[in-house]
C-alpha positions as CSV (number, residue, x, y, z in Angstrom):
1,X,46.1,-60.6,4.4
2,X,45.8,-64.2,5.6
3,X,42.2,-63.8,5.8
4,X,41.7,-62.5,2.7
5,X,43.3,-65.6,1.7
6,X,41.3,-67.9,3.3
7,X,38.4,-66.6,1.6
8,X,39.4,-66.5,-1.9
9,X,40.4,-69.9,-1.2
10,X,37.2,-70.8,0.2
11,X,35.1,-69.0,-3.3
12,X,37.4,-70.8,-4.8
13,X,36.4,-74.2,-3.5
14,X,32.7,-73.3,-3.5
15,X,33.1,-73.0,-7.4
16,X,35.1,-76.2,-8.0
17,X,32.2,-78.0,-6.2
18,X,29.5,-76.3,-8.2
19,X,30.9,-77.4,-11.0
20,X,31.7,-80.6,-10.2
21,X,27.9,-81.3,-9.2
22,X,26.6,-79.6,-12.7
23,X,29.3,-81.9,-14.3
24,X,28.2,-84.9,-12.5
25,X,24.2,-84.0,-13.1
26,X,24.8,-83.1,-16.5
27,X,26.9,-86.6,-17.4
28,X,23.5,-88.3,-15.5
29,X,21.7,-86.2,-17.8
30,X,23.7,-87.8,-20.7
31,X,22.9,-91.6,-19.4
32,X,19.1,-90.8,-19.0
33,X,19.2,-89.6,-22.6
34,X,19.6,-93.1,-23.8
35,X,16.3,-93.9,-22.1
36,X,14.0,-93.1,-24.7
37,X,10.4,-93.1,-24.0
38,X,7.5,-92.8,-26.6
39,X,7.0,-90.2,-29.1
40,X,7.7,-89.0,-32.3
41,X,11.0,-87.3,-31.2
42,X,13.5,-89.3,-30.0
43,X,14.8,-86.6,-28.0
44,X,12.1,-87.5,-25.3
45,X,13.8,-89.3,-22.4
46,X,15.0,-89.4,-18.4
47,X,17.7,-86.3,-19.5
48,X,16.1,-83.3,-17.5
49,X,15.1,-85.6,-14.5
50,X,19.0,-84.9,-13.3
51,X,18.1,-80.8,-14.4
52,X,14.9,-80.8,-12.0
53,X,16.7,-82.7,-8.9
54,X,19.6,-80.3,-9.1
55,X,17.2,-77.4,-9.5
56,X,15.2,-78.7,-5.9
57,X,18.4,-79.9,-3.9
58,X,21.2,-77.1,-5.1
59,X,18.9,-74.0,-6.6
60,X,18.0,-72.4,-9.8
61,X,21.5,-71.8,-11.3
62,X,22.5,-75.2,-10.7
63,X,19.1,-76.9,-12.4
64,X,19.2,-73.8,-15.2
65,X,22.6,-75.5,-16.5
66,X,22.1,-79.0,-16.3
67,X,18.8,-79.0,-17.8
68,X,20.1,-76.6,-20.7
69,X,22.6,-78.9,-21.0
70,X,21.3,-82.4,-20.5
71,X,18.7,-81.3,-23.4
72,X,21.7,-80.8,-25.8
73,X,23.6,-83.3,-25.3
74,X,20.5,-85.5,-25.6
75,X,19.7,-83.8,-29.1
76,X,23.3,-84.4,-30.0
77,X,23.1,-87.9,-29.1
78,X,20.3,-87.9,-31.4
79,X,20.9,-86.4,-34.2
80,X,19.7,-83.4,-33.8
81,X,16.2,-84.3,-35.3
82,X,15.0,-80.5,-35.4
83,X,17.9,-79.0,-36.1
84,X,18.7,-75.5,-34.6
85,X,15.4,-75.2,-33.4
86,X,17.4,-77.2,-30.1
87,X,19.0,-74.4,-29.3
88,X,16.1,-72.4,-28.3
89,X,14.7,-75.3,-26.5
90,X,17.6,-76.2,-24.2
91,X,17.5,-72.3,-23.0
92,X,13.9,-72.8,-22.9
93,X,14.8,-75.7,-21.1
94,X,17.1,-73.9,-18.6
95,X,14.6,-71.5,-17.8
96,X,12.5,-74.4,-16.7
97,X,15.1,-75.3,-14.6
98,X,15.3,-71.9,-12.9
99,X,12.1,-71.6,-12.3
100,X,11.7,-75.2,-10.3
101,X,14.5,-73.8,-8.0
102,X,13.1,-70.5,-7.5
103,X,9.5,-71.9,-7.0
104,X,11.0,-74.6,-4.3
105,X,12.7,-71.7,-2.7
106,X,9.8,-69.8,-2.2
107,X,7.5,-72.3,-0.8
108,X,7.4,-74.0,2.4
109,X,8.6,-77.7,2.7
110,X,6.3,-78.8,0.2
111,X,7.5,-76.1,-2.8
112,X,9.1,-78.9,-4.4
113,X,5.0,-80.0,-5.7
114,X,4.4,-76.8,-7.1
115,X,8.2,-76.4,-8.7
116,X,7.4,-79.5,-10.4
117,X,4.2,-78.4,-11.9
118,X,6.0,-75.2,-13.2
119,X,8.8,-76.9,-15.0
120,X,6.5,-79.7,-16.7
121,X,4.5,-76.7,-17.8
122,X,7.6,-74.6,-18.9
123,X,8.9,-78.0,-20.6
124,X,5.7,-78.7,-22.3
125,X,5.3,-75.5,-23.5
126,X,8.2,-75.5,-25.3
127,X,6.6,-77.5,-27.9
128,X,5.4,-75.0,-29.8
129,X,9.5,-74.1,-31.1
130,X,9.2,-77.2,-32.7
131,X,6.4,-76.1,-35.3
132,X,8.6,-74.9,-37.9
133,X,10.6,-78.2,-37.7
134,X,7.4,-80.4,-37.6
135,X,4.3,-78.4,-38.3
136,X,1.4,-77.7,-36.2
137,X,-0.8,-81.3,-36.6
138,X,2.9,-83.3,-36.1
139,X,3.3,-80.6,-33.0
140,X,-0.1,-81.1,-31.4
141,X,-0.2,-84.6,-32.0
142,X,3.6,-84.5,-29.8
143,X,1.8,-82.5,-27.0
144,X,0.8,-85.9,-25.1
145,X,4.1,-87.8,-25.5
146,X,6.2,-84.7,-24.4
147,X,4.0,-84.2,-21.4
148,X,4.1,-87.6,-19.7
149,X,7.5,-87.4,-20.3
150,X,8.6,-84.3,-18.8
151,X,6.1,-85.5,-15.4
152,X,7.7,-89.0,-15.1
153,X,11.1,-86.6,-15.3
154,X,9.8,-84.7,-12.5
155,X,8.6,-87.4,-10.9
156,X,11.7,-89.1,-10.7
157,X,13.2,-85.8,-9.9
158,X,10.4,-85.1,-7.0
159,X,11.0,-88.5,-5.7
160,X,14.6,-88.8,-5.1
161,X,14.7,-85.1,-3.7
162,X,12.7,-86.1,-0.7
163,X,14.2,-89.1,-0.4
164,X,17.4,-87.4,-0.1
165,X,16.5,-83.5,0.8
166,X,18.8,-82.5,4.2
167,X,21.2,-85.5,4.0
168,X,23.5,-84.7,1.6
169,X,26.1,-81.6,1.7
170,X,25.8,-78.9,-1.2
């Protein structure tokens, strides 16, 4: 009975740490959402870096949740300029966060490079979801800004990951 209680307590502690970690990185995404990069839509900001880092360091689940929450927070802060299109974009960014975590775990010590490339590609590819709101010409002209923003977010996350990997406790 005592072993079961200790195991249950340990699992609860692990869930509590994960919830706290996701909360902290989501808060960092909110802070990053106030730092805008140039673009036609104000939601281009540093909100993805914490989600990308969480995916690299803590894994696919944390990365997916933080990335999705980060985009929703950014869209709310900026007045939801694309309307309900932000929901599938947030889902897509969750997929990007999960993909980053999976690719990083599959590859060796340099796995963060292809992982970030996959995340940037997914993030940039999500631009097609804006076509109903922006139209094709505006969406196509928005791609370079989104690609640059995603690449900068990825570079910040990768640099932070390389600096701290192996030093933090999960």
